[in-house]
N, C-alpha and C positions, 0 to 999 in steps of 0.2 A: 349735843344729841347723843354722841357716843358715851359721854359721862353719865347721862340719864339711864342708858341701858345698863351700865355697870352698877349704878346705884340700885336700880330696880331689881336686878338679879341678886345683888347682895341682900336686899331686904327679903326677897322671896325665900332665901335659904338661911336666913338668920335664925339662930336657935332661941333667942330671946328678943323681946321688944317691950319697952316700958311705956306707960302713959297712953291712954286711948287717944286716937286722933280725931280731929273734927270731921264731921260727916255731912256738912253742908254740901248739897249736890253740886252747887256751882263751883266748888273747889276742884271738881273732876273735869270741868270744861276746859277745852284747849285755850291757850293764851292767844292774844292778838298777834298778827304777823309783823306789825311795825310799819306796814304800808298803809298810809292813811286812807287811801281809796278802798283797799280791800277790807279795812276794818270798820267801814261805815255801818251805821244802823239806820233803818228806815221804818216809817209808819206805813204799814201795808194793809191794815184792816179795811175791808170794803172794796178793795181792788180785785179785778179778775185775775185768775192764775195766768202767769206769763206776762202780765203788764210790766212794761219797762219802767224802771225807777231811776236809772242813771246809766251813763255810758262814757267810755273814753277810748281813744285810739291808743294802741300800745305797740311797742317794738318787741317782738319775740327774739330772744337771744339765740345764738348758735348752739348746737349745730343745725337746728331746724331752719333758721333763717338763712344759713349759708348754703343750703341745698335746695331751697324753694323760693319762688317769688310770689308773695301774697301780701294782702292788706289784713290787718288784725285789729280787733276791738274787744273790749271787755264790757259786758252788759249786766247790770243788776236787774233782777226781775222778781216779781211776787210769786211765791209758791205756798204750799200748804204742808205742814209737818204731818207725820203719821197720826198724831193725836188730834188733828184738825186745826191746830194753831196756825195763824197766818205768819209767814216768815219771808225773809228776803234771801235770795240765792244769787249766784254769779255764774256766768258762762263766758267762755272765750271763743270768739268767732274768727276763723281764718279763711279768707277767700282768695284763691289763686288768681293771678293775673290772667291765666288762660282757663277761666272757669267753664266747666262743661254743663252748667245749668242745674246740677243736682247737689244735694246736701247729705252729709253723713254725720250722725252723732257718734263720735268716738268716745265711748264710755271707758276711758282708760282706768286700769286697776289702780286706784289710789291706795288702797290697802294700808291705811295709816290713820292715826288719831290726832294729828296736829294740823292746824290750818296752813302752815307753811308747806305742807305736803300736797296741797291742792294744785291742779294744773294752772290755775290763775297766777299763783305765786311762782311755781317752778319755771313756767315758760318765760316770765319777765324778770326773774331775779337770779336764776342759776343757769349754768351751762348744762341743762338737763338733757340726759340721753334717754329717749323713750325706747324701751326694748320689749317687744319688737317695735320697729318704727312705723306703726300703722299710720300715724298722721302724715309722715313724709310720703308713704305709698299712696295715700288718698289724694294728697295735694298734687303729686306727680301725675295722677290720673285725671286731674282737673276738678275734683270734688271740693266744695266748700266744707270745712270741718268745724263742727261744734263740739267743744270740750267743756262740759259742765262740772262745777264743783258740787257733785251730787250727794255728798254725805251730810249736808246740812250744817247749821251753825254749831252743832254739838259733835260733828265729825262721827256720825253713826256708822262706822265701818261695819259692813256685813249685814246691815239692816235693810232688807229689800223694800219694805213698805215706805221707808223714808226715801230711798234712792230712786224708785220708779217714778214718783211724783216729780222730783226735781229734774230728772232727765227729760220728761215730757214737757215740763214748763220751760226748760232751757231751750228745747226745740221751738216751742211757741214764741219765746222771746226772740230767738235768732231769726225766725221767719218774719217777725213783725218789725225787726230793727231796720229802719229806712235806709240808713247809710250803707248797709250791706247789700240791699237789693235782692233778698232771697225769697220774697213773698211768693207763695204758690209753687215753690220748687218741690220736685219729688224727693223723698227723704228715706233714709235707711239708718239702721243702728248696728253697732258692733261693740263687743266687749269680751275680755278674757278674764277668767278667774274672778277676782273681786269685781271687775267690770262686767262680768257675765251676770252677776247678781243684779246689778243695776239694769242690765239689758233685758233679761227675761221678765223682771218685775215691770219695767216700763211697757214691754210688749203685752203682758197680760192685763195691765191696768188701762191701757190706751182706750179700749172700747167704751169704758164707763167714765174715765177721768178726763180724757182728751179726745172725744169722738170726732171732733172736726179735723184732727190731724190725719193726713193720708201718709202712712208709713208703709213702704213697699216690702219691707222685710227686716228681720233682726237676726244677726249672727252672734252666737255666744259659745265660747269654748272653755273647757275646764270648769264647768259650771257647778258651784256649790249650791245645788238645788235644795238640799235638805241638810241643815246645819247639824242635825242630830247624828249624822254619819261621821262627822269630823272628830268626834271624841276619841275614837279608836285609832285614827290615823294621824292626828296632829297634837292632841293634848299630852304634854310632857315629852314629846318626841322632837328633838332639835333637828334642823333649825326651824321647822314649822311651828314649834311650840310657842315661840315668841309672837309670831303672826296670830296664832290662835288666841293668845292672851290679849293681844291688841283688839282682835275682833270681839272678844268677850266684853272688853271695856266699851267699845263702840256701841254694841247692842245694849249694854247695861245703861248707858247714858240716856236712852230713850225708852226704857222699860220700867214702869213703876215698880218699886220694891227691889230691883236687882242690885242696886248699890248698897242696900241695907244688908246684903249677904256678906259684904267684905269684912274680914277680920281686921285687927289693927295693922298687921303686916300688909294686908291687901290694900288698905286705905293709903298707906305710905307709898306702896309700889305703884298704885294707880295714879296718884298725884305726881310722882316722880316721872312717870312714863307718859303723861297725858299729851305730850307734843311730839311723840315719836313718829318718824317716817319709816316706811318699809325698808329702805336701803340700810338704815342703821339697825333696824330690828333684826335683820338677817344675820347680824353679827352675834346675836344671842344664841349661844350653843348649849347653855345649861338645860338639862331635862326638867324644866319647872312645870308641874301640872297646875291646872286651875285651882285645885283643892288647896294649894299653898296660899291662895288669896282669901279664902272664905272661912266663915265660922262653922259651917256645916257642909256636908256633901252637897255641892250646888246642883247636882243633877237630880237629886231626890227632893225637889221643891216645886211648888206650884209656879214659881217664877220661871224656872227652866222649861217646864211643860208649856207655859204660855209662849215663851220665846220660840220654841220649836214649832209650835202650832202656827204662830203668826208670821214666821219667816220662811216657811216652806213654800217654795214656788209650785204653781200648778192649781192653786185654788180658784183662779179665774182663767178665762179662755181668750187667747189672742185671736184676732181675725187676720193678721198678717202672716205670711210665710215665715217659718222659723228654721234656721240652720244651726244645728248643734255639732260641735266636734269635741272629741275627748281622747285622752291618751290611754291606751290599753295598759300601760305600766305606770299610771298616775298613782303614786303612793300617798298623796296628800288628799286629793278630792276623789272619792270613790266613783268609779264609772256607774255603779248601780243607781246613783242619784240621777244622773243624766238619762239613763235608760228608763227609770220610773217616770221622769218628767215627760219624756217623749211618748211613753205609752198613755199617760194621762191625757195629754193633749191630742194624740191621735184618736183616742176613744171619743173625744169631744168634737172630732171632725177638723182639727187643725192640720194644715199642710206643714208638717214638721219632719225633718230628716236628722239623722244622727250618723256622723262619720267617726268611726273608731280608728285611730292611727297608732302605729307602733312607736310610741314615744312616751316620755314621762311628763309631769306637769309643766316643767320649765320649757323643755324643748318643743312641746306641742303648741306653745304660744306662738311659735314662729311658722306654723303651717300656713301656706299661702291661700288655701281654699276659700277662706271667708271673704277676703277682698274680691276674689274672682266671683263669688256668689253675689256680692253687691253689684258688680258689673252686670250680671245676668238680670237681677231684679230691675236695674235701671235701663235695661235694653241696650247695653253697650257691649255685649259679647254674643 
């Protein structure tokens, strides 16, 4: 993983590159994990969204399993890609021994482009440390936790239309999974940064995509509500620049015509980087702009305009309460995007609040107010 970062950054800054690279779009897809269960493929046409395809009981590795007592399963389910294609997705369910009767979809910030970066793999193969440790906090309070691999088979990092559907179908599958016994349980959602994209999109899609679900609230922090704002704050600005490039690849994977913008250097870099996880990506300190990947200025294209239009949150209206929190000193994700989203939804009659805290993007992730707000929605405070 660390080698891939070094190779990618070397390619980005290389002065010459010979021979055009192959541009078959499948060459940009993430590689399999090596876990036969996680690498399965299913026939899903004709099945309802959320339909259970397969399941297994799993052992979650420490530190989470060392601090909480719970049962855990992984469940494959049917979902729908942003382009309408029928796909399979996976969620991990953790039910504490002292269950309080409620469920929270913890839309953890995957912020990565490789399948090994998903919660399903990290929880069962690595001594993964969740920071902040929202899952532990929720389990300690008695909530059953649903953690869905919401970026789809192409790992469409930062693509809200993909993520919202899979979060909702992951909740559907968890509630329908008989072994967990969660049917009819009150539900809420939480996510920060990349996970906030999944959360706000699930919230705004729920009335039309999953109207049968009763979700009592959604908490989203450090929300990248408008990707067009990130050019000035992240593109070419380390260490955020590497996350920005990974997000560009994630969105490009599911946007027609986007991968065609790659230059020869961009093709090599994208293929070398296609399995990166966010922990390794943060080692990238070179100020590499997106323009290093492309044949032309990527921002002055119909593709970019389409991406900005289709990924901007606020185009649909949630019916559940929304709690947003954001750092006053967030240098990566502008506060203006969260303020604009709040205003848009308030104008549409949504119960939405925004708490601005004196912290930056990293430290604001640890603010405790969101879990407390879930307790309020669940009638536990």
